[in-house]
Short mmCIF file of the C-alpha atoms (twelve columns), coordinates in Angstrom:
data_MODEL
# 
_entry.id   MODEL 
# 
loop_
_atom_site.group_PDB 
_atom_site.id 
_atom_site.type_symbol 
_atom_site.label_atom_id 
_atom_site.label_alt_id 
_atom_site.label_comp_id 
_atom_site.label_asym_id 
_atom_site.label_seq_id 
_atom_site.Cartn_x 
_atom_site.Cartn_y 
_atom_site.Cartn_z 
_atom_site.pdbx_PDB_model_num 
ATOM 1   C CA . MET A 1   74.472  102.892 126.545 1 
ATOM 2   C CA . PHE A 2   77.443  100.511 126.334 1 
ATOM 3   C CA . ASN A 3   77.347  96.982  127.746 1 
ATOM 4   C CA . ASP A 4   79.421  93.855  127.288 1 
ATOM 5   C CA . SER A 5   77.331  92.744  124.303 1 
ATOM 6   C CA . SER A 6   77.949  95.968  122.419 1 
ATOM 7   C CA . PHE A 7   81.658  95.733  123.217 1 
ATOM 8   C CA . ASP A 8   81.708  92.156  121.939 1 
ATOM 9   C CA . PHE A 9   79.999  93.243  118.730 1 
ATOM 10  C CA . MET A 10  82.703  95.879  118.187 1 
ATOM 11  C CA . ALA A 11  85.319  93.227  118.961 1 
ATOM 12  C CA . ILE A 12  83.856  90.930  116.294 1 
ATOM 13  C CA . ILE A 13  83.993  93.698  113.677 1 
ATOM 14  C CA . TYR A 14  87.505  94.582  114.785 1 
ATOM 15  C CA . GLY A 15  88.523  90.927  114.623 1 
ATOM 16  C CA . ILE A 16  87.193  90.560  111.073 1 
ATOM 17  C CA . ILE A 17  89.245  93.560  109.964 1 
ATOM 18  C CA . SER A 18  92.263  92.110  111.802 1 
ATOM 19  C CA . ILE A 19  91.940  88.823  109.876 1 
ATOM 20  C CA . ASP A 20  91.559  90.742  106.613 1 
ATOM 21  C CA . THR A 21  94.725  92.694  107.479 1 
ATOM 22  C CA . ILE A 22  96.669  89.480  108.105 1 
ATOM 23  C CA . LEU A 23  95.519  88.116  104.721 1 
ATOM 24  C CA . ARG A 24  96.509  91.349  102.945 1 
ATOM 25  C CA . LEU A 25  99.916  91.241  104.623 1 
ATOM 26  C CA . PHE A 26  100.398 87.586  103.625 1 
ATOM 27  C CA . ASN A 27  99.354  88.220  100.001 1 
ATOM 28  C CA . ASN A 28  101.712 91.192  99.674  1 
ATOM 29  C CA . TRP A 29  104.531 89.813  101.804 1 
ATOM 30  C CA . GLY A 30  107.302 90.169  99.214  1 
ATOM 31  C CA . SER A 31  106.555 93.715  98.119  1 
ATOM 32  C CA . PHE A 32  105.800 94.788  101.699 1 
ATOM 33  C CA . TRP A 33  109.311 93.873  102.876 1 
ATOM 34  C CA . ASP A 34  111.248 95.240  99.910  1 
ATOM 35  C CA . ASP A 35  113.103 98.557  100.122 1 
ATOM 36  C CA . LYS A 36  110.355 100.649 98.540  1 
ATOM 37  C CA . VAL A 37  107.503 101.816 100.784 1 
ATOM 38  C CA . THR A 38  104.575 102.466 98.452  1 
ATOM 39  C CA . ALA A 39  101.113 103.836 99.170  1 
ATOM 40  C CA . LYS A 40  99.860  100.244 99.266  1 
ATOM 41  C CA . ASP A 41  102.532 99.323  101.815 1 
ATOM 42  C CA . ARG A 42  101.561 102.317 103.947 1 
ATOM 43  C CA . PHE A 43  97.924  101.269 103.867 1 
ATOM 44  C CA . ILE A 44  98.838  97.760  105.027 1 
ATOM 45  C CA . LEU A 45  101.271 98.875  107.717 1 
ATOM 46  C CA . GLU A 46  98.692  101.278 109.155 1 
ATOM 47  C CA . ARG A 47  96.188  98.419  109.274 1 
ATOM 48  C CA . VAL A 48  98.802  96.216  110.975 1 
ATOM 49  C CA . ALA A 49  99.483  98.926  113.560 1 
ATOM 50  C CA . VAL A 50  95.822  99.538  114.368 1 
ATOM 51  C CA . PHE A 51  94.217  96.125  113.894 1 
ATOM 52  C CA . ILE A 52  97.018  93.751  114.936 1 
ATOM 53  C CA . LEU A 53  99.418  95.588  117.247 1 
ATOM 54  C CA . ILE A 54  96.759  97.596  119.121 1 
ATOM 55  C CA . PRO A 55  94.900  94.376  120.129 1 
ATOM 56  C CA . LEU A 56  98.216  92.964  121.375 1 
ATOM 57  C CA . GLY A 57  98.603  96.170  123.362 1 
ATOM 58  C CA . VAL A 58  95.161  95.585  124.893 1 
ATOM 59  C CA . PHE A 59  96.240  92.068  125.932 1 
ATOM 60  C CA . PHE A 60  99.366  93.348  127.684 1 
ATOM 61  C CA . HIS A 61  97.266  96.117  129.245 1 
ATOM 62  C CA . GLU A 62  95.180  93.460  130.988 1 
ATOM 63  C CA . VAL A 63  98.337  91.533  131.912 1 
ATOM 64  C CA . GLY A 64  99.525  94.724  133.646 1 
ATOM 65  C CA . HIS A 65  96.346  94.819  135.733 1 
ATOM 66  C CA . ALA A 66  96.723  91.150  136.630 1 
ATOM 67  C CA . LEU A 67  100.359 91.460  137.702 1 
ATOM 68  C CA . ALA A 68  99.625  94.557  139.811 1 
ATOM 69  C CA . THR A 69  96.773  92.672  141.500 1 
ATOM 70  C CA . LEU A 70  99.099  89.821  142.432 1 
ATOM 71  C CA . GLN A 71  101.782 92.283  143.531 1 
ATOM 72  C CA . VAL A 72  99.552  93.852  146.194 1 
ATOM 73  C CA . GLY A 73  98.376  90.469  147.453 1 
ATOM 74  C CA . GLY A 74  95.072  90.249  145.590 1 
ATOM 75  C CA . GLU A 75  93.534  87.475  143.553 1 
ATOM 76  C CA . VAL A 76  92.768  87.577  139.825 1 
ATOM 77  C CA . ARG A 77  89.281  86.117  139.824 1 
ATOM 78  C CA . GLU A 78  88.776  86.555  136.068 1 
ATOM 79  C CA . PHE A 79  90.970  87.583  133.138 1 
ATOM 80  C CA . GLN A 80  89.298  88.543  129.848 1 
ATOM 81  C CA . TRP A 81  90.858  89.686  126.568 1 
ATOM 82  C CA . ARG A 82  88.452  90.249  123.693 1 
ATOM 83  C CA . VAL A 83  90.569  91.682  120.863 1 
ATOM 84  C CA . VAL A 84  89.955  95.383  121.402 1 
ATOM 85  C CA . TRP A 85  88.760  95.338  125.005 1 
ATOM 86  C CA . GLY A 86  89.089  93.280  128.134 1 
ATOM 87  C CA . TYR A 87  88.979  93.336  131.897 1 
ATOM 88  C CA . VAL A 88  90.450  91.825  135.038 1 
ATOM 89  C CA . ILE A 89  88.348  91.107  138.116 1 
ATOM 90  C CA . ALA A 90  90.624  91.683  141.104 1 
ATOM 91  C CA . VAL A 91  89.548  90.416  144.490 1 
ATOM 92  C CA . GLY A 92  91.071  91.464  147.816 1 
ATOM 93  C CA . ASN A 93  90.998  94.004  150.621 1 
ATOM 94  C CA . PHE A 94  92.796  96.823  148.836 1 
ATOM 95  C CA . LEU A 95  93.843  100.178 150.220 1 
ATOM 96  C CA . PRO A 96  92.840  103.172 148.037 1 
ATOM 97  C CA . VAL A 97  96.461  103.499 146.855 1 
ATOM 98  C CA . GLU A 98  96.522  99.806  145.915 1 
ATOM 99  C CA . SER A 99  93.267  100.133 143.958 1 
ATOM 100 C CA . TRP A 100 94.771  103.141 142.198 1 
ATOM 101 C CA . TRP A 101 97.887  101.151 141.313 1 
ATOM 102 C CA . ILE A 102 95.860  98.245  139.916 1 
ATOM 103 C CA . ALA A 103 93.862  100.648 137.729 1 
ATOM 104 C CA . PHE A 104 96.924  102.574 136.614 1 
ATOM 105 C CA . SER A 105 99.218  99.582  135.950 1 
ATOM 106 C CA . GLY A 106 97.487  98.397  132.770 1 
ATOM 107 C CA . ASN A 107 97.507  101.896 131.340 1 
ATOM 108 C CA . LEU A 108 101.155 102.291 132.302 1 
ATOM 109 C CA . VAL A 109 101.916 99.189  130.215 1 
ATOM 110 C CA . SER A 110 99.934  100.630 127.264 1 
ATOM 111 C CA . ILE A 111 101.766 103.958 127.435 1 
ATOM 112 C CA . ALA A 112 105.134 102.215 127.812 1 
ATOM 113 C CA . LEU A 113 104.458 100.187 124.655 1 
ATOM 114 C CA . GLY A 114 103.936 103.429 122.723 1 
ATOM 115 C CA . PHE A 115 107.253 104.853 123.904 1 
ATOM 116 C CA . ILE A 116 109.109 101.568 123.362 1 
ATOM 117 C CA . ALA A 117 107.908 101.608 119.742 1 
ATOM 118 C CA . ILE A 118 109.358 105.115 119.312 1 
ATOM 119 C CA . LEU A 119 112.683 103.988 120.786 1 
ATOM 120 C CA . ALA A 120 112.714 101.005 118.409 1 
ATOM 121 C CA . VAL A 121 112.518 103.192 115.271 1 
ATOM 122 C CA . PRO A 122 116.241 104.117 115.051 1 
ATOM 123 C CA . LEU A 123 117.248 100.544 115.923 1 
ATOM 124 C CA . VAL A 124 115.726 98.932  112.830 1 
ATOM 125 C CA . LYS A 125 117.094 99.227  109.302 1 
ATOM 126 C CA . LYS A 126 114.023 98.460  107.207 1 
ATOM 127 C CA . THR A 127 112.133 101.620 106.292 1 
ATOM 128 C CA . VAL A 128 108.811 99.775  106.443 1 
ATOM 129 C CA . LEU A 129 109.559 98.767  110.055 1 
ATOM 130 C CA . LYS A 130 110.427 102.352 110.940 1 
ATOM 131 C CA . HIS A 131 107.055 103.409 109.530 1 
ATOM 132 C CA . LEU A 132 105.262 100.563 111.298 1 
ATOM 133 C CA . PHE A 133 106.762 101.238 114.732 1 
ATOM 134 C CA . TYR A 134 106.184 104.980 114.435 1 
ATOM 135 C CA . THR A 135 102.585 104.540 113.296 1 
ATOM 136 C CA . PHE A 136 101.897 102.063 116.102 1 
ATOM 137 C CA . SER A 137 103.481 104.372 118.685 1 
ATOM 138 C CA . GLN A 138 101.222 107.263 117.753 1 
ATOM 139 C CA . ALA A 139 98.096  105.099 117.540 1 
ATOM 140 C CA . GLN A 140 98.895  103.387 120.858 1 
ATOM 141 C CA . LEU A 141 99.528  106.640 122.710 1 
ATOM 142 C CA . VAL A 142 96.403  108.307 121.338 1 
ATOM 143 C CA . TYR A 143 94.333  105.210 122.152 1 
ATOM 144 C CA . SER A 144 95.751  105.028 125.693 1 
ATOM 145 C CA . LEU A 145 95.913  108.718 126.600 1 
ATOM 146 C CA . VAL A 146 93.007  110.241 124.679 1 
ATOM 147 C CA . VAL A 147 90.419  107.707 123.507 1 
ATOM 148 C CA . TYR A 148 90.308  105.523 126.620 1 
ATOM 149 C CA . PRO A 149 90.153  108.413 129.145 1 
ATOM 150 C CA . ILE A 150 87.348  110.090 127.166 1 
ATOM 151 C CA . PHE A 151 85.528  106.759 127.001 1 
ATOM 152 C CA . SER A 152 85.907  106.251 130.769 1 
ATOM 153 C CA . PHE A 153 84.414  109.593 131.706 1 
ATOM 154 C CA . THR A 154 81.621  109.589 129.105 1 
ATOM 155 C CA . THR A 155 80.445  106.051 129.933 1 
ATOM 156 C CA . SER A 156 81.267  106.098 133.674 1 
ATOM 157 C CA . ARG A 157 83.276  102.897 133.427 1 
ATOM 158 C CA . GLY A 158 86.946  102.153 133.009 1 
ATOM 159 C CA . ASP A 159 90.267  102.638 134.759 1 
ATOM 160 C CA . TRP A 160 90.517  106.406 134.477 1 
ATOM 161 C CA . LEU A 161 87.685  106.996 136.949 1 
ATOM 162 C CA . THR A 162 89.880  105.426 139.627 1 
ATOM 163 C CA . ILE A 163 93.130  106.930 138.341 1 
ATOM 164 C CA . TYR A 164 91.664  110.428 138.605 1 
ATOM 165 C CA . ASP A 165 90.054  109.984 141.981 1 
ATOM 166 C CA . LEU A 166 91.554  113.210 143.319 1 
ATOM 167 C CA . SER A 167 91.167  112.017 146.897 1 
ATOM 168 C CA . ILE A 168 94.151  109.718 146.263 1 
ATOM 169 C CA . LYS A 169 96.835  112.355 146.787 1 
ATOM 170 C CA . PRO A 170 99.282  113.088 145.281 1 
ATOM 171 C CA . LEU A 171 99.210  110.222 142.754 1 
ATOM 172 C CA . ALA A 172 96.134  111.418 140.865 1 
ATOM 173 C CA . GLN A 173 97.416  114.992 140.656 1 
ATOM 174 C CA . ILE A 174 100.914 113.992 139.499 1 
ATOM 175 C CA . THR A 175 99.453  111.623 136.908 1 
ATOM 176 C CA . LEU A 176 97.166  114.360 135.595 1 
ATOM 177 C CA . GLY A 177 100.084 116.746 135.114 1 
ATOM 178 C CA . ILE A 178 102.212 114.203 133.243 1 
ATOM 179 C CA . HIS A 179 99.176  113.109 131.220 1 
ATOM 180 C CA . LEU A 180 98.496  116.649 130.011 1 
ATOM 181 C CA . VAL A 181 102.163 117.204 129.053 1 
ATOM 182 C CA . ILE A 182 102.282 114.038 126.943 1 
ATOM 183 C CA . VAL A 183 98.960  114.792 125.219 1 
ATOM 184 C CA . PHE A 184 100.164 118.321 124.442 1 
ATOM 185 C CA . ALA A 185 103.385 116.895 122.963 1 
ATOM 186 C CA . LEU A 186 101.331 114.499 120.814 1 
ATOM 187 C CA . TRP A 187 99.233  117.416 119.572 1 
ATOM 188 C CA . LEU A 188 102.333 119.456 118.714 1 
ATOM 189 C CA . ASN A 189 103.835 116.508 116.863 1 
ATOM 190 C CA . SER A 190 100.639 116.034 114.851 1 
ATOM 191 C CA . LYS A 191 100.936 119.643 113.678 1 
ATOM 192 C CA . ASN A 192 104.693 120.005 113.166 1 
ATOM 193 C CA . GLN A 193 105.862 116.415 112.574 1 
ATOM 194 C CA . TRP A 194 109.043 117.203 114.547 1 
ATOM 195 C CA . LEU A 195 109.388 113.612 115.729 1 
ATOM 196 C CA . LEU A 196 109.270 112.309 112.146 1 
ATOM 197 C CA . ASN A 197 112.093 114.653 111.196 1 
ATOM 198 C CA . PHE A 198 114.132 113.801 114.305 1 
ATOM 199 C CA . LEU A 199 113.823 110.070 113.613 1 
ATOM 200 C CA . ASN A 200 114.562 110.536 109.878 1 
ATOM 201 C CA . ILE A 201 111.341 108.883 108.759 1 
ATOM 202 C CA . PRO A 202 109.784 109.934 105.432 1 
ATOM 203 C CA . SER A 203 106.683 111.956 106.242 1 
ATOM 204 C CA . LEU A 204 103.574 109.953 107.042 1 
ATOM 205 C CA . GLY A 205 101.561 112.868 108.280 1 
ATOM 206 C CA . LYS A 206 100.546 114.475 104.999 1 
ATOM 207 C CA . ALA A 207 98.106  113.150 102.485 1 
ATOM 208 C CA . GLU A 208 100.423 113.968 99.608  1 
ATOM 209 C CA . SER A 209 102.949 111.427 100.898 1 
ATOM 210 C CA . TYR A 210 100.581 108.680 99.820  1 
ATOM 211 C CA . ILE A 211 101.293 109.375 96.161  1 
ATOM 212 C CA . ASP A 212 103.264 106.510 94.650  1 
ATOM 213 C CA . GLU A 213 106.840 107.473 93.911  1 
ATOM 214 C CA . LYS A 214 108.010 107.166 90.298  1 
ATOM 215 C CA . ILE A 215 111.208 105.169 90.507  1 
ATOM 216 C CA . ILE A 216 113.597 105.656 87.603  1 
ATOM 217 C CA . THR A 217 116.186 103.025 88.491  1 
ATOM 218 C CA . GLN A 218 117.783 101.367 91.504  1 
ATOM 219 C CA . THR A 219 121.261 100.344 92.606  1 
ATOM 220 C CA . LYS A 220 122.570 98.239  95.460  1 
ATOM 221 C CA . ARG A 221 122.426 101.165 97.882  1 
ATOM 222 C CA . LEU A 222 120.193 103.739 96.191  1 
ATOM 223 C CA . ILE A 223 116.673 104.267 94.921  1 
ATOM 224 C CA . ILE A 224 116.658 106.896 92.170  1 
ATOM 225 C CA . ARG A 225 113.241 108.452 91.680  1 
ATOM 226 C CA . GLU A 226 111.543 111.606 90.472  1 
ATOM 227 C CA . PHE A 227 111.403 114.458 92.928  1 
ATOM 228 C CA . GLN A 228 108.144 115.381 94.647  1 
ATOM 229 C CA . VAL A 229 107.082 118.692 96.158  1 
ATOM 230 C CA . LEU A 230 107.268 117.049 99.592  1 
ATOM 231 C CA . ASP A 231 111.039 116.656 99.161  1 
ATOM 232 C CA . ILE A 232 111.602 120.377 99.606  1 
ATOM 233 C CA . GLU A 233 112.594 120.346 103.293 1 
ATOM 234 C CA . ALA A 234 115.105 117.510 102.981 1 
ATOM 235 C CA . LEU A 235 116.586 118.970 99.796  1 
ATOM 236 C CA . ALA A 236 116.809 122.493 101.251 1 
ATOM 237 C CA . GLU A 237 118.747 121.162 104.241 1 
ATOM 238 C CA . ILE A 238 121.314 119.552 101.923 1 
ATOM 239 C CA . LEU A 239 121.719 122.441 99.483  1 
ATOM 240 C CA . ALA A 240 122.121 124.947 102.331 1 
ATOM 241 C CA . LYS A 241 125.458 123.345 103.281 1 
ATOM 242 C CA . PRO A 242 128.409 125.413 101.941 1 
ATOM 243 C CA . GLU A 243 130.605 122.331 101.497 1 
ATOM 244 C CA . VAL A 244 127.961 120.638 99.317  1 
ATOM 245 C CA . MET A 245 127.588 123.696 97.086  1 
ATOM 246 C CA . GLN A 246 131.233 124.792 97.065  1 
ATOM 247 C CA . PHE A 247 131.620 124.163 93.338  1 
ATOM 248 C CA . SER A 248 128.084 125.082 92.324  1 
ATOM 249 C CA . SER A 249 128.324 127.985 89.898  1 
ATOM 250 C CA . PRO A 250 127.101 130.618 90.227  1 
ATOM 251 C CA . THR A 251 124.911 130.333 93.335  1 
ATOM 252 C CA . GLY A 252 126.820 128.584 96.098  1 
ATOM 253 C CA . ALA A 253 124.742 127.490 99.110  1 
ATOM 254 C CA . LEU A 254 121.018 127.942 98.480  1 
ATOM 255 C CA . SER A 255 118.344 129.506 100.619 1 
ATOM 256 C CA . HIS A 256 115.049 127.702 101.158 1 
ATOM 257 C CA . LYS A 257 113.410 129.885 98.511  1 
ATOM 258 C CA . GLN A 258 116.201 129.208 96.007  1 
ATOM 259 C CA . THR A 259 115.865 125.477 96.639  1 
ATOM 260 C CA . MET A 260 112.147 125.707 95.903  1 
ATOM 261 C CA . VAL A 261 112.979 127.305 92.548  1 
ATOM 262 C CA . LYS A 262 115.548 124.585 91.833  1 
ATOM 263 C CA . LEU A 263 113.135 121.807 92.783  1 
ATOM 264 C CA . GLN A 264 110.489 123.309 90.519  1 
ATOM 265 C CA . SER A 265 113.017 123.328 87.663  1 
ATOM 266 C CA . PHE A 266 113.505 119.584 88.188  1 
ATOM 267 C CA . LEU A 267 109.739 119.008 88.039  1 
ATOM 268 C CA . ASP A 268 109.433 121.216 84.939  1 
ATOM 269 C CA . SER A 269 112.203 119.244 83.225  1 
ATOM 270 C CA . TYR A 270 110.251 115.995 83.668  1 
ATOM 271 C CA . GLN A 271 107.288 117.590 81.912  1 
ATOM 272 C CA . LYS A 272 109.260 119.292 79.147  1 
ATOM 273 C CA . TYR A 273 111.946 116.723 78.317  1 
ATOM 274 C CA . GLY A 274 110.829 113.530 80.041  1 
ATOM 275 C CA . TYR A 275 113.909 113.386 82.265  1 
ATOM 276 C CA . GLY A 276 116.011 115.541 84.582  1 
ATOM 277 C CA . LYS A 277 117.719 115.504 87.967  1 
ATOM 278 C CA . TYR A 278 116.377 112.790 90.261  1 
ATOM 279 C CA . ALA A 279 116.156 112.278 94.008  1 
ATOM 280 C CA . LEU A 280 118.647 109.866 95.564  1 
ATOM 281 C CA . ILE A 281 117.115 107.800 98.359  1 
ATOM 282 C CA . HIS A 282 119.487 105.900 100.618 1 
ATOM 283 C CA . ARG A 283 118.080 102.385 100.889 1 
ATOM 284 C CA . GLN A 284 119.305 101.633 104.400 1 
ATOM 285 C CA . SER A 285 118.081 104.832 106.049 1 
ATOM 286 C CA . GLY A 286 115.262 105.831 103.675 1 
ATOM 287 C CA . ARG A 287 116.678 109.371 103.601 1 
ATOM 288 C CA . LEU A 288 116.877 111.712 100.627 1 
ATOM 289 C CA . ILE A 289 120.642 112.300 100.370 1 
ATOM 290 C CA . GLY A 290 120.966 114.408 97.232  1 
ATOM 291 C CA . TYR A 291 120.281 114.296 93.511  1 
ATOM 292 C CA . CYS A 292 121.717 112.950 90.309  1 
ATOM 293 C CA . GLY A 293 120.525 112.862 86.721  1 
ATOM 294 C CA . ILE A 294 120.742 114.203 83.223  1 
ATOM 295 C CA . ALA A 295 119.393 117.659 82.482  1 
ATOM 296 C CA . VAL A 296 119.289 119.956 79.479  1 
ATOM 297 C CA . GLU A 297 121.704 122.871 79.923  1 
ATOM 298 C CA . LYS A 298 122.954 125.597 77.580  1 
ATOM 299 C CA . ILE A 299 126.667 124.994 77.075  1 
ATOM 300 C CA . GLU A 300 128.642 127.224 74.708  1 
ATOM 301 C CA . GLY A 301 125.371 128.541 73.300  1 
ATOM 302 C CA . LYS A 302 123.925 125.105 72.563  1 
ATOM 303 C CA . LEU A 303 121.407 122.965 74.452  1 
ATOM 304 C CA . GLU A 304 123.227 119.878 75.670  1 
ATOM 305 C CA . THR A 305 122.480 116.904 77.915  1 
ATOM 306 C CA . GLU A 306 124.565 117.247 81.071  1 
ATOM 307 C CA . LEU A 307 125.157 114.853 83.965  1 
ATOM 308 C CA . GLY A 308 124.909 116.520 87.357  1 
ATOM 309 C CA . TYR A 309 124.916 115.369 90.963  1 
ATOM 310 C CA . ARG A 310 125.038 116.665 94.516  1 
ATOM 311 C CA . LEU A 311 125.361 114.514 97.640  1 
ATOM 312 C CA . ASP A 312 124.861 115.379 101.292 1 
ATOM 313 C CA . SER A 313 128.329 115.666 102.834 1 
ATOM 314 C CA . GLU A 314 127.359 113.027 105.411 1 
ATOM 315 C CA . PHE A 315 127.456 110.490 102.572 1 
ATOM 316 C CA . TRP A 316 130.706 111.498 100.892 1 
ATOM 317 C CA . ALA A 317 133.654 109.124 100.387 1 
ATOM 318 C CA . GLN A 318 131.407 106.063 100.149 1 
ATOM 319 C CA . GLY A 319 131.284 105.691 96.371  1 
ATOM 320 C CA . LEU A 320 127.629 106.720 96.257  1 
ATOM 321 C CA . ALA A 321 128.132 109.566 93.754  1 
ATOM 322 C CA . THR A 322 129.847 107.154 91.347  1 
ATOM 323 C CA . GLU A 323 127.110 104.567 91.901  1 
ATOM 324 C CA . ALA A 324 124.390 107.130 91.160  1 
ATOM 325 C CA . ALA A 325 126.175 108.688 88.162  1 
ATOM 326 C CA . LYS A 326 126.808 105.288 86.583  1 
ATOM 327 C CA . ALA A 327 123.146 104.309 86.982  1 
ATOM 328 C CA . CYS A 328 121.903 107.613 85.528  1 
ATOM 329 C CA . LEU A 329 124.239 107.345 82.529  1 
ATOM 330 C CA . LYS A 330 123.037 103.814 81.873  1 
ATOM 331 C CA . TYR A 331 119.441 105.045 82.077  1 
ATOM 332 C CA . GLY A 332 120.232 107.912 79.690  1 
ATOM 333 C CA . PHE A 333 121.752 105.643 77.067  1 
ATOM 334 C CA . ASP A 334 119.580 102.520 77.463  1 
ATOM 335 C CA . LYS A 335 116.179 104.122 78.110  1 
ATOM 336 C CA . LEU A 336 116.430 107.661 76.736  1 
ATOM 337 C CA . ASN A 337 118.591 106.682 73.747  1 
ATOM 338 C CA . LEU A 338 120.863 109.707 74.135  1 
ATOM 339 C CA . ASP A 339 123.803 109.956 71.727  1 
ATOM 340 C CA . TYR A 340 126.129 111.417 74.339  1 
ATOM 341 C CA . VAL A 341 126.157 113.114 77.735  1 
ATOM 342 C CA . LEU A 342 128.471 115.894 78.879  1 
ATOM 343 C CA . GLY A 343 129.893 116.550 82.312  1 
ATOM 344 C CA . ILE A 344 130.947 120.009 83.502  1 
ATOM 345 C CA . VAL A 345 133.408 120.368 86.362  1 
ATOM 346 C CA . GLU A 346 135.671 123.028 87.791  1 
ATOM 347 C CA . PRO A 347 139.360 121.969 87.664  1 
ATOM 348 C CA . GLU A 348 139.648 122.393 91.437  1 
ATOM 349 C CA . ASN A 349 136.857 119.895 92.096  1 
ATOM 350 C CA . LYS A 350 139.075 116.822 92.206  1 
ATOM 351 C CA . ALA A 351 136.427 114.573 93.792  1 
ATOM 352 C CA . SER A 352 133.934 115.275 90.999  1 
ATOM 353 C CA . ILE A 353 136.599 114.719 88.336  1 
ATOM 354 C CA . ARG A 354 137.299 111.279 89.826  1 
ATOM 355 C CA . VAL A 355 133.586 110.440 89.632  1 
ATOM 356 C CA . LEU A 356 133.388 111.447 85.951  1 
ATOM 357 C CA . GLU A 357 136.448 109.395 85.129  1 
ATOM 358 C CA . LYS A 358 135.203 106.355 87.074  1 
ATOM 359 C CA . VAL A 359 131.945 106.297 85.094  1 
ATOM 360 C CA . GLY A 360 133.853 106.349 81.798  1 
ATOM 361 C CA . MET A 361 133.673 110.009 80.789  1 
ATOM 362 C CA . GLU A 362 136.643 111.439 78.910  1 
ATOM 363 C CA . PHE A 363 138.089 114.925 78.999  1 
ATOM 364 C CA . VAL A 364 137.181 116.976 75.902  1 
ATOM 365 C CA . LYS A 365 138.279 120.548 76.467  1 
ATOM 366 C CA . GLU A 366 138.400 123.619 78.658  1 
ATOM 367 C CA . SER A 367 135.572 126.110 78.407  1 
ATOM 368 C CA . THR A 368 133.776 128.874 80.248  1 
ATOM 369 C CA . TRP A 369 130.430 128.270 81.917  1 
ATOM 370 C CA . CYS A 370 128.556 130.684 84.182  1 
ATOM 371 C CA . GLY A 371 131.608 132.936 84.152  1 
ATOM 372 C CA . LYS A 372 134.003 130.264 85.420  1 
ATOM 373 C CA . LEU A 373 136.711 128.137 83.864  1 
ATOM 374 C CA . VAL A 374 135.444 124.552 83.575  1 
ATOM 375 C CA . TRP A 375 136.505 121.275 82.081  1 
ATOM 376 C CA . ILE A 376 134.066 119.456 79.807  1 
ATOM 377 C CA . TYR A 377 133.890 115.683 79.824  1 
ATOM 378 C CA . LYS A 378 131.904 113.438 77.482  1 
ATOM 379 C CA . ALA A 379 130.421 109.942 77.590  1 
ATOM 380 C CA . ILE A 380 128.987 107.975 74.679  1 
ATOM 381 C CA . PRO A 381 126.998 104.731 74.733  1 
ATOM 382 C CA . SER A 382 129.027 101.566 75.079  1 
ATOM 383 C CA . ILE A 383 129.042 99.427  71.924  1 
ATOM 384 C CA . ASP A 384 128.504 96.246  73.919  1 
ATOM 385 C CA . LYS A 385 125.761 97.601  76.173  1 
# 
């Protein structure tokens, strides 16, 4: 069914898509490397992973075969790399174990590339590179451990026929066991996305994540955008910390269900008022680290605009709350044309008081809110804005 001509035809099609991917990357170079990973960026990086990095993986796969051939004293009669497929003709008087090693070596290189890409994710700072390396790792491992073995056994050609020659004991049996464990782990990850969460990469596994994020404003270290439903897990983890919610009247630390209600209130506020509390995305890590924004709250029986913020305790004492609050106030006055914004804080919350004072809010009075004594601060637009 398959011969070299049909493989070459697939390689030509693959090569055309690879060239198109390179052109797309070149034409969108600036936006691709900025700090925002959009749906368009994700489309391009997935193409780069599959149509540029996978062919490079195929090349190094064949290099692995060639080096193993030389290692056991054989001769590389022919080396072929044709974008998405290739082969090495090894000549020599090989023992069965040596033939097994030559067949396995290229696939070992392919599998190693997938794991190296995973290890590279926490070492890079750019979110787009984290996405690219993770996407390539999954594509490379599936290509090497699932697609190629199935191809070998259904077409009766390819390395895996030799690798799983069960007469070569115990190498074939050990390889089979490890192979099944890795494939099972890949399947679990595709269902639960545990590796994405462990590596702190924004989810790539769900279709909803391809929705463009609505960015409100940006600072040197933060992207401030509207919340999405997909933010629930990251937000719930933050708001479940007692230290984060110590001065949050009247709830304290929130359960997952309570966070869902809170997140929905943010989304409803966008629809009803056109603004609300926004997600804070840490530029360097790409993580959601809390929220900040201006919401409508009932204060002393009157609907008022109120500045509120919560930051993951991992990011305290870095000036990020002040940076976010200042940006949200500027947005409220410059874009929303608000006449003033209030801030509500418990007297014991010294850190929050410092933030309000740093962004130019002034103490107005004491009051009672949600059954607790609070101080009310106020900010008005700057005359020379």
